[in-house]
FIKOLZA-1660 file (N, C-alpha, C; in steps of 0.1 Angstrom, whole numbers, plus 5000, padded with zeros to 4 digits):
% residues 106
   i   px   py   pz ch aa at
   1 2489 4848 6673  A  M  N
   1 2502 4856 6671  A  M CA
   1 2504 4865 6679  A  M  C
   2 2509 4863 6690  A  I  N
   2 2510 4876 6701  A  I CA
   2 2523 4883 6698  A  I  C
   3 2522 4894 6700  A  A  N
   3 2528 4909 6696  A  A CA
   3 2542 4907 6708  A  A  C
   4 2553 4909 6710  A  S  N
   4 2564 4907 6717  A  S CA
   4 2566 4921 6723  A  S  C
   5 2568 4924 6734  A  P  N
   5 2569 4939 6737  A  P CA
   5 2580 4944 6733  A  P  C
   6 2582 4958 6731  A  A  N
   6 2595 4963 6727  A  A CA
   6 2605 4962 6738  A  A  C
   7 2617 4965 6733  A  R  N
   7 2626 4964 6738  A  R CA
   7 2631 4981 6748  A  R  C
   8 2636 4975 6755  A  S  N
   8 2640 4992 6765  A  S CA
   8 2656 4996 6759  A  S  C
   9 2660 5007 6761  A  A  N
   9 2673 5014 6759  A  A CA
   9 2681 5001 6761  A  A  C
  10 2681 4992 6773  A  S  N
  10 2690 4986 6777  A  S CA
  10 2691 4970 6770  A  S  C
  11 2681 4971 6763  A  G  N
  11 2678 4960 6751  A  G CA
  11 2670 4948 6757  A  G  C
  12 2665 4949 6770  A  S  N
  12 2657 4938 6776  A  S CA
  12 2642 4944 6778  A  S  C
  13 2631 4936 6779  A  P  N
  13 2621 4941 6776  A  P CA
  13 2618 4947 6793  A  P  C
  14 2610 4958 6789  A  G  N
  14 2608 4969 6802  A  G CA
  14 2594 4963 6809  A  G  C
  15 2593 4969 6820  A  F  N
  15 2581 4963 6828  A  F CA
  15 2569 4973 6822  A  F  C
  16 2569 4984 6818  A  E  N
  16 2558 4993 6812  A  E CA
  16 2556 4986 6796  A  E  C
  17 2565 4983 6790  A  D  N
  17 2560 4974 6777  A  D CA
  17 2555 4963 6781  A  D  C
  18 2559 4958 6788  A  A  N
  18 2551 4942 6790  A  A CA
  18 2535 4947 6794  A  A  C
  19 2533 4953 6802  A  V  N
  19 2521 4955 6807  A  V CA
  19 2515 4964 6797  A  V  C
  20 2518 4975 6785  A  M  N
  20 2514 4979 6776  A  M CA
  20 2508 4969 6768  A  M  C
  21 2515 4958 6762  A  A  N
  21 2514 4946 6752  A  A CA
  21 2504 4939 6760  A  A  C
  22 2502 4937 6776  A  T  N
  22 2491 4928 6782  A  T CA
  22 2478 4935 6778  A  T  C
  23 2479 4948 6781  A  E  N
  23 2465 4956 6780  A  E CA
  23 2461 4958 6768  A  E  C
  24 2470 4958 6756  A  I  N
  24 2463 4958 6740  A  I CA
  24 2460 4946 6738  A  I  C
  25 2466 4932 6745  A  L  N
  25 2461 4920 6741  A  L CA
  25 2448 4918 6749  A  L  C
  26 2446 4921 6760  A  A  N
  26 2436 4918 6770  A  A CA
  26 2422 4914 6763  A  A  C
  27 2416 4920 6753  A  F  N
  27 2407 4918 6744  A  F CA
  27 2404 4903 6741  A  F  C
  28 2415 4896 6738  A  L  N
  28 2420 4884 6735  A  L CA
  28 2413 4872 6743  A  L  C
  29 2413 4876 6755  A  D  N
  29 2409 4864 6765  A  D CA
  29 2394 4861 6762  A  D  C
  30 2387 4869 6756  A  D  N
  30 2372 4864 6754  A  D CA
  30 2372 4857 6740  A  D  C
  31 2383 4860 6734  A  I  N
  31 2382 4850 6720  A  I CA
  31 2384 4838 6720  A  I  C
  32 2377 4825 6715  A  G  N
  32 2382 4814 6714  A  G CA
  32 2386 4810 6703  A  G  C
  33 2394 4797 6704  A  V  N
  33 2400 4791 6688  A  V CA
  33 2387 4794 6677  A  V  C
  34 2374 4790 6680  A  S  N
  34 2368 4789 6669  A  S CA
  34 2364 4803 6662  A  S  C
  35 2366 4815 6671  A  E  N
  35 2364 4829 6670  A  E CA
  35 2375 4834 6661  A  E  C
  36 2384 4830 6666  A  L  N
  36 2396 4834 6657  A  L CA
  36 2397 4826 6646  A  L  C
  37 2396 4816 6643  A  A  N
  37 2398 4811 6630  A  A CA
  37 2384 4815 6622  A  A  C
  38 2372 4820 6628  A  V  N
  38 2366 4829 6617  A  V CA
  38 2366 4838 6612  A  V  C
  39 2376 4847 6624  A  I  N
  39 2381 4858 6619  A  I CA
  39 2392 4857 6610  A  I  C
  40 2402 4847 6609  A  L  N
  40 2413 4845 6599  A  L CA
  40 2408 4843 6586  A  L  C
  41 2397 4835 6587  A  L  N
  41 2389 4831 6575  A  L CA
  41 2384 4839 6565  A  L  C
  42 2376 4847 6572  A  V  N
  42 2370 4859 6570  A  V CA
  42 2383 4869 6561  A  V  C
  43 2395 4871 6572  A  T  N
  43 2404 4880 6564  A  T CA
  43 2410 4872 6554  A  T  C
  44 2414 4862 6551  A  L  N
  44 2418 4856 6543  A  L CA
  44 2406 4857 6527  A  L  C
  45 2395 4854 6530  A  L  N
  45 2387 4857 6519  A  L CA
  45 2386 4871 6512  A  L  C
  46 2388 4883 6522  A  L  N
  46 2383 4894 6519  A  L CA
  46 2399 4901 6508  A  L  C
  47 2409 4897 6516  A  F  N
  47 2424 4900 6510  A  F CA
  47 2429 4892 6502  A  F  C
  48 2429 4878 6507  A  G  N
  48 2435 4871 6495  A  G CA
  48 2448 4866 6502  A  G  C
  49 2454 4854 6495  A  G  N
  49 2467 4851 6504  A  G CA
  49 2478 4859 6497  A  G  C
  50 2479 4865 6488  A  K  N
  50 2489 4873 6485  A  K CA
  50 2489 4884 6488  A  K  C
  51 2478 4888 6494  A  K  N
  51 2478 4905 6501  A  K CA
  51 2480 4906 6517  A  K  C
  52 2479 4891 6521  A  L  N
  52 2480 4890 6536  A  L CA
  52 2493 4895 6540  A  L  C
  53 2504 4891 6537  A  P  N
  53 2518 4895 6541  A  P CA
  53 2521 4905 6539  A  P  C
  54 2517 4915 6528  A  E  N
  54 2521 4927 6524  A  E CA
  54 2511 4936 6537  A  E  C
  55 2498 4933 6539  A  L  N
  55 2493 4941 6548  A  L CA
  55 2495 4940 6564  A  L  C
  56 2502 4927 6563  A  A  N
  56 2510 4927 6581  A  A CA
  56 2524 4930 6578  A  A  C
  57 2531 4932 6567  A  R  N
  57 2544 4942 6569  A  R CA
  57 2539 4958 6569  A  R  C
  58 2528 4961 6562  A  A  N
  58 2528 4972 6564  A  A CA
  58 2524 4980 6577  A  A  C
  59 2511 4975 6584  A  L  N
  59 2509 4971 6597  A  L CA
  59 2520 4975 6608  A  L  C
  60 2530 4965 6605  A  G  N
  60 2541 4963 6613  A  G CA
  60 2552 4979 6610  A  G  C
  61 2555 4982 6601  A  K  N
  61 2562 4996 6598  A  K CA
  61 2553 5009 6602  A  K  C
  62 2540 5005 6603  A  G  N
  62 2534 5017 6608  A  G CA
  62 2533 5015 6620  A  G  C
  63 2532 5005 6628  A  I  N
  63 2534 5004 6646  A  I CA
  63 2548 5009 6647  A  I  C
  64 2558 5001 6641  A  R  N
  64 2573 5006 6642  A  R CA
  64 2573 5020 6643  A  R  C
  65 2568 5028 6633  A  A  N
  65 2568 5041 6629  A  A CA
  65 2565 5049 6645  A  A  C
  66 2552 5045 6647  A  F  N
  66 2542 5053 6656  A  F CA
  66 2554 5051 6669  A  F  C
  67 2558 5039 6674  A  R  N
  67 2569 5041 6685  A  R CA
  67 2578 5044 6686  A  R  C
  68 2586 5047 6675  A  Q  N
  68 2596 5055 6675  A  Q CA
  68 2594 5067 6677  A  Q  C
  69 2581 5074 6669  A  E  N
  69 2579 5088 6667  A  E CA
  69 2575 5090 6686  A  E  C
  70 2568 5082 6693  A  L  N
  70 2561 5082 6705  A  L CA
  70 2578 5084 6716  A  L  C
  71 2583 5075 6712  A  N  N
  71 2596 5075 6719  A  N CA
  71 2600 5088 6719  A  N  C
  72 2604 5093 6708  A  S  N
  72 2615 5106 6704  A  S CA
  72 2604 5118 6712  A  S  C
  73 2590 5118 6709  A  V  N
  73 2587 5128 6720  A  V CA
  73 2587 5125 6737  A  V  C
  74 2587 5114 6739  A  Q  N
  74 2588 5111 6752  A  Q CA
  74 2603 5118 6760  A  Q  C
  75 2610 5111 6750  A  N  N
  75 2629 5117 6754  A  N CA
  75 2628 5134 6754  A  N  C
  76 2620 5140 6741  A  T  N
  76 2621 5154 6741  A  T CA
  76 2616 5159 6756  A  T  C
  77 2605 5154 6757  A  L  N
  77 2598 5158 6767  A  L CA
  77 2605 5154 6782  A  L  C
  78 2611 5143 6783  A  R  N
  78 2620 5142 6795  A  R CA
  78 2630 5150 6795  A  R  C
  79 2641 5152 6781  A  D  N
  79 2652 5163 6781  A  D CA
  79 2649 5175 6786  A  D  C
  80 2636 5182 6782  A  A  N
  80 2632 5194 6785  A  A CA
  80 2631 5195 6799  A  A  C
  81 2624 5187 6807  A  L  N
  81 2622 5185 6823  A  L CA
  81 2635 5185 6830  A  L  C
  82 2643 5178 6825  A  N  N
  82 2657 5178 6828  A  N CA
  82 2665 5189 6829  A  N  C
  83 2662 5196 6817  A  E  N
  83 2670 5210 6818  A  E CA
  83 2663 5216 6824  A  E  C
  84 2651 5219 6827  A  E  N
  84 2647 5228 6835  A  E CA
  84 2649 5227 6852  A  E  C
  85 2651 5215 6853  A  E  N
  85 2650 5209 6866  A  E CA
  85 2668 5214 6870  A  E  C
  86 2675 5211 6859  A  R  N
  86 2691 5216 6864  A  R CA
  86 2692 5230 6863  A  R  C
  87 2684 5238 6859  A  R  N
  87 2684 5252 6855  A  R CA
  87 2677 5257 6869  A  R  C
  88 2669 5255 6876  A  N  N
  88 2666 5255 6888  A  N CA
  88 2672 5252 6899  A  N  C
  89 2679 5239 6898  A  D  N
  89 2687 5237 6912  A  D CA
  89 2703 5246 6906  A  D  C
  90 2704 5250 6896  A  S  N
  90 2719 5258 6894  A  S CA
  90 2717 5273 6896  A  S  C
  91 2705 5277 6897  A  S  N
  91 2704 5288 6900  A  S CA
  91 2706 5294 6910  A  S  C
  92 2715 5309 6916  A  P  N
  92 2715 5312 6927  A  P CA
  92 2704 5315 6934  A  P  C
  93 2705 5311 6948  A  S  N
  93 2691 5312 6955  A  S CA
  93 2690 5328 6960  A  S  C
  94 2682 5333 6961  A  L  N
  94 2679 5346 6966  A  L CA
  94 2682 5348 6981  A  L  C
  95 2686 5359 6989  A  P  N
  95 2682 5358 7004  A  P CA
  95 2664 5362 7007  A  P  C
  96 2666 5354 7017  A  P  N
  96 2648 5358 7023  A  P CA
  96 2644 5373 7022  A  P  C
  97 2632 5372 7022  A  P  N
  97 2631 5389 7021  A  P CA
  97 2631 5392 7038  A  P  C
  98 2636 5405 7037  A  A  N
  98 2634 5414 7051  A  A CA
  98 2621 5416 7057  A  A  C
  99 2621 5415 7070  A  D  N
  99 2610 5417 7075  A  D CA
  99 2607 5432 7079  A  D  C
 100 2594 5436 7081  A  K  N
 100 2594 5451 7084  A  K CA
 100 2601 5456 7096  A  K  C
 101 2600 5450 7107  A  Q  N
 101 2606 5456 7119  A  Q CA
 101 2618 5457 7115  A  Q  C
 102 2627 5450 7112  A  S  N
 102 2642 5453 7109  A  S CA
 102 2645 5460 7099  A  S  C
 103 2638 5467 7087  A  V  N
 103 2641 5481 7079  A  V CA
 103 2636 5491 7089  A  V  C
 104 2626 5489 7096  A  E  N
 104 2622 5504 7100  A  E CA
 104 2633 5506 7113  A  E  C
 105 2641 5501 7119  A  K  N
 105 2650 5500 7129  A  K CA
 105 2660 5508 7121  A  K  C
 106 2666 5505 7111  A  K  N
 106 2676 5508 7105  A  K CA
 106 2670 5522 7100  A  K  C
% end
């Protein structure tokens, strides 16, 4: 079961999302079919058939909430940086400081 990458604001998966999903699932390259079957069997024995869907649902909700909060923090930081850049761009520029020779002549 491979997790699909999250959708970007435009609705299509973004490059960063695909890279993140690839990095997260990179450890699965070393796991073979037999190892994966053993892991699933042990999980089934430990939690039972009725509990597994509940655990998967709770895990999915937790991951979704984490991603939403992460996106919220990223958007807040991005907005703050953009606002700071707008303030810096719109502030009037000060004249360059006068050199000492031109001040002494007056």
